[in-house]
Backbone as CSV, one residue per row, in Angstrom:
resi,resn,N_x,N_y,N_z,CA_x,CA_y,CA_z,C_x,C_y,C_z
1,MET,0.675,-1.231,-0.016,0.382,0.036,0.436,0.874,1.010,-0.144
2,LYS,0.375,2.756,-0.920,1.166,3.262,-0.862,1.298,4.520,0.594
3,ASP,2.610,5.237,0.692,1.539,6.168,1.727,1.199,7.269,1.127
4,ASN,0.164,8.209,2.087,0.520,9.342,1.255,0.934,10.450,0.971
5,LYS,1.972,10.515,1.737,2.958,10.896,1.228,3.097,11.067,0.074
6,ASP,3.520,10.287,-0.711,3.928,10.098,-2.207,2.558,10.399,-3.338
7,ASN,1.216,11.071,-2.680,0.296,11.302,-3.081,0.102,12.841,-3.250
8,THR,1.253,13.302,-2.756,1.433,15.177,-2.339,1.486,15.360,-4.140
9,GLN,2.518,15.401,-4.548,2.806,15.252,-6.298,1.785,15.327,-7.117
10,LEU,0.745,14.235,-7.119,0.260,13.969,-8.167,-1.226,14.675,-7.267
11,GLY,-1.323,15.144,-6.363,-2.639,15.953,-5.933,-2.094,17.754,-6.587
12,GLY,-1.081,17.960,-6.343,-0.544,19.502,-7.249,-1.084,19.108,-8.512
13,LEU,-0.036,18.050,-8.989,-0.591,17.888,-10.472,-2.287,18.138,-10.700
14,SER,-2.608,17.208,-9.980,-4.743,17.200,-10.558,-4.925,18.931,-10.077
15,ILE,-4.377,20.181,-9.309,-4.731,21.244,-8.621,-4.225,22.090,-10.341
16,GLY,-3.008,22.100,-10.478,-2.118,23.229,-11.579,-3.383,22.605,-12.486
17,MET,-3.583,21.786,-13.038,-4.427,20.893,-14.429,-5.459,21.238,-14.600
18,GLY,-6.586,21.474,-13.492,-7.601,21.677,-13.631,-7.878,23.678,-13.339
19,LEU,-6.669,24.026,-12.947,-7.223,25.711,-12.524,-6.359,26.249,-13.880
20,GLY,-5.334,25.615,-14.299,-4.700,26.302,-15.814,-5.690,25.857,-16.621
21,LEU,-6.506,24.373,-17.129,-6.940,24.138,-18.117,-8.577,25.168,-17.450
22,SER,-8.741,25.570,-16.849,-9.969,26.260,-16.664,-9.552,28.088,-16.803
23,ILE,-8.404,28.198,-16.949,-8.045,29.877,-16.794,-7.787,30.281,-18.345
24,GLY,-7.314,28.852,-19.260,-6.744,29.101,-20.368,-8.075,28.900,-20.934
25,THR,-9.525,28.402,-20.906,-10.360,28.198,-21.359,-11.225,29.967,-21.504
26,ALA,-11.443,30.432,-20.068,-11.610,31.434,-20.108,-10.469,32.516,-21.156
27,ILE,-9.745,32.861,-21.343,-8.710,33.925,-22.104,-8.952,33.658,-23.347
28,GLY,-9.263,32.075,-23.439,-9.560,31.557,-24.794,-11.136,31.995,-25.389
29,ALA,-11.660,31.839,-24.452,-13.285,32.423,-24.964,-13.651,34.123,-25.213
30,ALA,-12.288,34.590,-24.237,-12.457,36.155,-23.986,-11.888,36.690,-25.664
31,THR,-11.210,36.009,-25.860,-10.407,36.382,-27.249,-10.487,35.306,-28.766
32,ASN,-11.553,35.110,-28.106,-12.562,34.742,-28.819,-11.308,33.270,-29.808
33,ASN,-10.686,32.221,-29.540,-9.493,31.659,-29.888,-8.964,30.783,-29.017
34,ILE,-10.000,30.133,-28.689,-9.885,28.802,-27.434,-8.783,27.407,-27.433
35,GLY,-8.544,27.492,-28.924,-7.455,26.087,-29.645,-6.386,26.470,-28.997
36,LEU,-5.653,28.214,-29.089,-4.786,28.298,-28.757,-4.861,27.991,-27.144
37,TRP,-5.310,29.212,-26.155,-5.340,29.556,-25.088,-5.387,27.983,-24.374
38,MET,-6.137,27.084,-24.585,-6.851,25.787,-23.813,-5.406,24.996,-23.806
39,PRO,-4.548,24.453,-24.391,-3.126,23.856,-24.399,-2.294,24.454,-23.620
40,VAL,-2.374,26.131,-24.002,-1.681,26.731,-22.921,-1.552,26.794,-21.589
41,GLY,-2.721,27.041,-21.690,-2.970,27.431,-20.029,-2.913,25.949,-19.338
42,LEU,-3.587,24.802,-19.721,-3.240,23.384,-18.990,-1.777,23.814,-19.581
43,SER,-0.667,23.602,-20.252,0.568,23.509,-19.837,1.459,24.332,-18.876
44,ILE,1.349,25.575,-18.977,1.515,26.172,-17.614,0.575,25.374,-16.337
45,GLY,-0.826,24.851,-16.622,-1.013,24.590,-14.936,-0.092,23.290,-15.002
46,ILE,0.294,22.315,-15.463,0.838,21.744,-15.403,2.398,21.800,-14.599
47,CYS,3.000,22.703,-15.248,4.174,22.993,-14.058,4.076,23.561,-13.637
48,LEU,3.083,24.598,-12.596,2.847,24.835,-11.820,1.990,23.953,-10.485
49,GLY,1.754,22.912,-11.727,1.221,22.351,-10.412,2.195,20.723,-9.545
50,ILE,3.419,20.518,-10.466,4.607,20.009,-10.878,5.473,20.759,-9.378
51,ALA,5.514,22.212,-9.527,6.342,23.215,-8.302,5.164,22.905,-7.322
52,LEU,3.799,22.944,-7.377,3.232,22.967,-6.458,3.399,21.629,-5.477
53,GLY,3.431,20.601,-6.277,3.618,18.998,-6.125,4.620,19.229,-4.649
54,TYR,6.035,19.342,-5.953,7.109,19.376,-4.816,7.252,20.259,-3.859
55,SER,6.859,21.183,-3.836,7.217,22.157,-2.512,6.148,21.951,-1.249
56,ASN,4.947,20.699,-1.413,4.201,20.249,-0.587,5.206,18.927,-0.408
57,LYS,6.184,18.156,-0.967,6.856,16.737,-0.542,7.948,17.308,0.036
58,LYS,9.112,18.673,-0.298,9.740,18.700,0.692,9.157,19.149,1.578
59,THR,7.879,19.713,2.067,7.952,20.489,3.376,7.598,19.420,4.249
60,ASP,6.639,18.104,3.420,6.448,16.664,3.910,7.824,16.135,4.733
61,ARG,8.627,16.620,3.977,10.568,15.683,4.635,10.653,16.645,5.638
62,LYS,10.298,18.077,5.465,10.731,18.576,7.106,10.139,18.433,8.397
63,ASN,8.314,18.433,8.193,8.018,18.377,9.209,8.686,16.140,9.172
64,ASP,8.779,15.527,8.484,9.272,13.892,9.158,10.493,14.235,10.142
65,ASN,11.405,14.756,9.502,13.082,15.168,10.619,12.756,15.594,11.830
66,HIS,11.370,16.789,11.934,11.101,17.051,13.510,10.461,16.480,13.719
67,GLU,9.456,15.785,13.248,8.723,14.420,14.324,9.753,13.611,14.820
68,GLU,10.783,13.591,14.000,11.867,12.243,14.580,12.661,13.181,15.589
69,ASP,13.180,14.260,15.637,13.613,15.194,16.732,13.052,15.150,17.762
70,PHE,11.603,14.899,17.744,11.064,14.983,19.338,10.728,13.395,19.681
71,GLN,10.769,12.487,18.917,10.208,11.299,19.657,11.799,10.595,20.220
72,ASP,13.031,11.489,19.727,14.211,11.030,20.923,15.486,12.488,21.303
73,ASP,14.009,13.057,22.169,14.412,14.199,22.482,15.036,14.967,22.091
74,GLY,15.462,15.124,20.952,16.281,16.092,19.917,17.498,15.254,19.806
75,ASN,18.233,14.401,20.502,19.740,14.014,20.699,19.842,13.175,19.657
76,ASP,20.867,13.907,19.067,21.466,12.583,17.570,22.847,12.466,17.951
77,GLU,22.859,12.683,19.132,24.358,11.702,19.816,23.681,10.070,20.012
78,GLU,25.196,9.491,19.908,24.938,8.014,19.463,25.051,7.580,21.035
79,LYS,24.699,6.753,21.465,25.133,6.909,23.233,25.980,5.446,22.846
C-alpha cells in the first residue's frame, strides 16, 4: 500500500491542471481563440502543479525530520 506522502505531487499536479485548463479556457473564450489558449493554460497549469507538488513533498520531509527529533528528545548523538 502506498503512503499518503507519495500522493502530494499528484495532488498538486491535478490542482494545477484544473486551474490552468479553466484559466486557459476563460482567456480563449474572451479572445475568441480557445484552440490556442486551452493547451497553453494546461501547459502552464502542469508546470505550476508539478512545482506545487514538489514544494508540498519538500515540506512533508521537513515535518518528518522534526517529528523524529521529538521522538528521541532531539539528541542526535549516539550513546
